[in-house]
C-alpha positions as CSV (number, residue, x, y, z in Angstrom):
1,M,53.1,36.0,1.8
2,S,51.0,38.5,0.3
3,H,47.7,38.0,-0.7
4,Y,46.0,39.2,-4.5
5,T,42.8,39.6,-6.1
6,L,42.5,37.0,-8.6
7,D,42.9,39.5,-11.5
8,E,46.3,40.5,-10.1
9,L,47.7,36.9,-9.6
10,L,46.9,35.9,-12.8
11,E,48.2,38.9,-14.6
12,R,51.9,38.3,-11.9
13,W,51.6,34.2,-13.2
14,K,51.1,35.2,-16.9
15,H,54.3,37.7,-16.5
16,E,56.2,35.0,-14.2
17,D,56.1,37.4,-11.1
18,L,55.4,34.2,-9.5
19,T,56.3,30.4,-9.6
20,E,54.0,28.3,-10.1
21,A,54.6,26.8,-6.3
22,Q,53.7,30.6,-4.9
23,T,50.5,31.1,-7.5
24,I,49.3,27.9,-6.1
25,G,49.6,28.6,-3.0
26,Q,47.9,32.0,-3.4
27,L,45.2,30.2,-4.9
28,L,44.6,27.3,-1.9
29,Q,44.8,31.1,0.8
30,M,41.5,32.3,-1.7
31,L,40.0,28.9,-1.9
32,R,40.3,28.9,2.0
33,K,39.4,32.1,2.7
34,I,36.1,31.3,0.0
35,D,35.2,28.4,1.7
36,A,35.3,30.1,5.2
37,R,32.6,32.6,3.8
38,V,30.1,30.0,2.1
39,R,30.1,27.8,6.0
40,E,29.5,31.4,7.4
41,L,26.7,32.2,5.1
42,E,24.8,28.5,4.9
43,R,24.9,29.1,9.1
44,A,23.2,32.4,8.5
45,K,20.8,30.9,6.6
46,A,20.2,28.0,8.2
47,P,16.3,27.4,8.9
48,T,15.5,27.5,12.5
49,S,13.1,25.1,14.4
50,E,9.7,27.1,14.5
51,P,6.9,26.4,16.6
52,E,3.7,25.1,15.2
53,P,1.4,27.1,15.0
54,K,-1.2,27.5,17.8
55,N,-4.0,27.4,16.1
56,Q,-3.8,24.2,14.4
57,R,-6.6,21.4,15.1
58,S,-5.5,18.2,15.8
59,A,-7.0,15.8,13.4
60,Q,-10.4,14.2,14.2
């Protein structure tokens, strides 16, 4: 199944070039790609464990 941009997909659906099932299938593929990209960005942005500063004084 080929991939369309969202605008192309909507235009093809409006002109009935794609069935409802084909349109839904294309949308689900787009959603899967978006989900993968968001997860990748979240992993890249995830905070790393930083060691405590060495010059921090302990409570007395």
